[in-house]
C-alpha positions in Angstrom: -77.9 49.7 8.8 -81.0 51.6 9.8 -82.5 48.5 11.4 -79.4 47.9 13.4 -79.3 51.5 14.6 -83.1 51.4 15.5 -82.4 48.2 17.6 -79.5 49.9 19.5 -81.7 52.9 20.3 -84.5 50.6 21.4 -82.3 48.6 23.7 -80.9 51.7 25.2 -84.4 53.1 25.9 -85.3 49.7 27.6 -82.2 49.8 29.7 -83.1 53.3 30.9 -86.6 52.3 31.7 -85.4 49.3 33.7 -82.7 51.3 35.7 -83.4 51.6 39.4 -85.2 54.8 40.5 -84.2 56.7 43.6 -86.5 55.5 46.4 -85.7 57.6 49.4 -88.7 59.8 50.6 -86.9 63.1 50.1 -86.0 62.3 46.6 -89.6 61.4 45.7 -90.7 64.7 47.2 -88.1 67.0 45.6 -89.5 68.8 42.6 -93.0 67.7 43.1 -95.8 70.3 43.4 -98.9 69.0 45.2 -102.3 70.7 45.3 -103.2 69.2 48.7 -101.7 70.2 52.0 -99.7 67.7 54.0 -101.5 66.4 57.1 -100.9 68.0 60.6 -97.8 67.0 62.5 -98.6 63.9 64.6 -97.8 63.6 68.2 -95.2 60.9 68.9 -92.6 59.8 71.5 -89.0 60.2 70.8 -87.1 56.9 71.1 -84.0 56.9 73.4 -80.7 57.8 71.9 -78.9 54.6 70.7 -75.4 55.8 71.7 -73.3 58.8 72.4 -72.8 61.1 69.4 -76.1 60.5 67.7 -78.2 63.6 66.7 -82.0 63.7 66.5 -83.5 64.3 63.1 -87.3 64.9 63.3 -90.0 63.1 61.4 -91.8 64.6 58.5 -94.5 64.0 55.8 -93.1 62.7 52.5 -94.9 62.3 49.2 -95.1 59.5 46.8 -97.1 59.6 43.5 -98.7 56.3 44.2 -99.4 56.5 48.0 -99.7 60.2 48.5 -98.4 61.6 51.8 -96.9 59.2 54.3 -95.0 59.7 57.5 -91.3 59.3 57.9 -90.6 58.9 61.6 -87.9 60.8 63.3 -84.6 59.0 64.0 -81.3 59.3 65.6 -78.4 59.5 63.1 -74.6 60.2 63.2 -73.6 63.5 61.6 -71.4 63.3 58.5 -68.7 65.1 60.4 -68.2 66.6 63.9 -69.6 70.1 64.1 -72.5 69.6 61.6 -76.1 70.1 62.6 -79.2 69.0 60.7 -81.7 71.5 59.2 -85.0 69.7 58.7 -86.8 69.8 55.4 -90.3 71.5 55.0 -93.2 71.9 52.8 -93.8 75.4 51.5 -96.9 76.8 49.8 -95.9 78.6 46.6 -97.9 79.7 43.6 -100.8 77.6 44.6 -98.9 74.4 45.3 -97.1 72.7 48.1 -93.4 72.1 47.3 -90.8 70.2 49.4 -87.5 71.9 50.5 -85.1 69.1 51.5 -83.1 69.1 54.7 -79.3 69.3 54.9 -76.3 69.2 57.1 -74.4 72.4 57.9 -72.4 74.2 60.7 -75.6 75.8 61.8 -79.3 75.2 61.6 -81.0 77.2 58.8 -84.6 78.0 58.0 -87.1 75.1 58.1 -90.3 76.9 57.5 -91.1 77.8 61.1 -92.4 74.2 61.5 -92.7 73.0 65.1 -91.1 69.5 64.8 -90.6 69.3 68.5 -87.6 67.8 70.4 -85.5 70.9 70.1 -86.8 72.0 66.6 -89.5 74.3 67.7 -89.6 76.5 64.5 -86.3 78.3 64.6 -82.8 77.0 65.3 -82.1 74.0 67.4 -82.2 73.9 71.2 -81.5 70.2 71.6 -77.8 70.4 71.8 -74.5 71.9 70.6 -71.0 70.8 69.5 -68.0 71.5 71.7 -64.4 70.5 70.8 -65.7 67.6 68.7 -68.2 66.3 71.3 -72.0 66.7 71.1 -73.7 68.1 74.3 -77.3 67.0 74.8 -80.1 69.2 76.3 -81.7 66.6 78.6 -84.9 68.7 78.8 -85.8 67.9 75.2 -83.9 64.7 74.4 -84.4 61.2 75.6 -80.9 60.4 76.8 -81.7 58.4 79.9 -80.9 55.0 78.6 -77.2 55.4 78.0 -74.3 56.8 79.9 -73.9 60.3 78.5 -71.7 62.7 80.4 -72.0 65.6 77.9 -75.5 66.7 79.1 -77.1 69.8 80.4 -80.6 71.0 81.3 -82.1 74.1 79.7 -85.8 74.5 79.7 -87.2 75.6 76.3 -90.4 77.6 76.1 -92.2 76.8 72.9 -93.9 80.2 71.9 -94.9 79.1 68.4 -98.6 78.5 68.7 -99.9 80.2 65.5 -100.8 77.4 63.0 -101.1 74.8 65.7 -99.5 71.6 64.4 -99.4 72.7 60.8 -96.7 70.9 58.8 -96.2 73.5 56.0 -95.3 77.1 55.6 -97.4 79.7 53.9 -100.9 79.5 52.5 -104.2 79.2 54.4 -103.6 77.5 57.7 -99.8 77.3 57.3 -97.0 78.7 59.4 -96.4 82.3 58.3 -92.7 82.4 59.2 -90.1 84.0 56.9 -86.4 83.5 56.7 -84.1 86.1 58.1 -81.4 87.7 56.0 -78.8 85.5 57.8 -80.9 82.4 57.1 -81.2 83.3 53.5 -77.5 83.7 53.1 -76.9 80.3 54.9 -79.3 78.6 52.6 -77.1 79.5 49.7 -74.0 78.3 51.3 -72.5 74.8 50.6 -74.2 72.0 52.5 -74.0 68.3 53.0 -76.9 66.2 51.9 -78.7 63.5 54.0 -76.5 60.6 54.9 -76.8 57.0 53.6 -78.5 56.0 56.9 -81.1 58.8 56.4 -81.7 57.6 52.9 -82.2 54.0 54.0 -84.6 55.2 56.8 -86.6 57.1 54.2 -86.8 54.1 51.9 -88.0 51.9 54.8 -90.8 54.4 55.5 -91.9 54.5 51.9 -92.0 50.7 51.8 -94.6 50.8 54.6 -96.7 53.8 53.9 -99.5 52.6 56.2 
């Protein structure tokens, strides 16, 4: 009896060890405290929007225990539902370590550490576009929408005034962005959100598979 029970427990443990592990970049970074700061934000070109209705989600540094930090390129994705906007994730320096705060979808853009991700995400809010009666309107001055026929466009010049911290990719600590969330942003962070879409997860996994 004892031998049979031991065998069952052993088989259960082996099954758990063999189970697939979540491989998207944000999942690897959540709950991880790193003693080394993420690299500066790279300079890169935004690819053209693939079709009407896609929203830009900026690139970021993710972390893997084996590879360390690696870059997840920005990408155009469809929102889970009309009216939702993407709040980028960010690294924050807390209690001597760098911790990842994952991004999410919501009816407004929340706090993302004051990080200048570019292309409308200049540290606070989002100036790349807005929803109007179920249609997304693109700010042509910060989005690459020249390759497709997009009628819902406007031009609004955005002055990027966030120069403190340069291209720092984390909030707090030495050399980091010293932005703090407003009371409204804190309240919004506690509100219900929608997690990253399946397309975003697959994009993260592809980046992790090619850390170089």
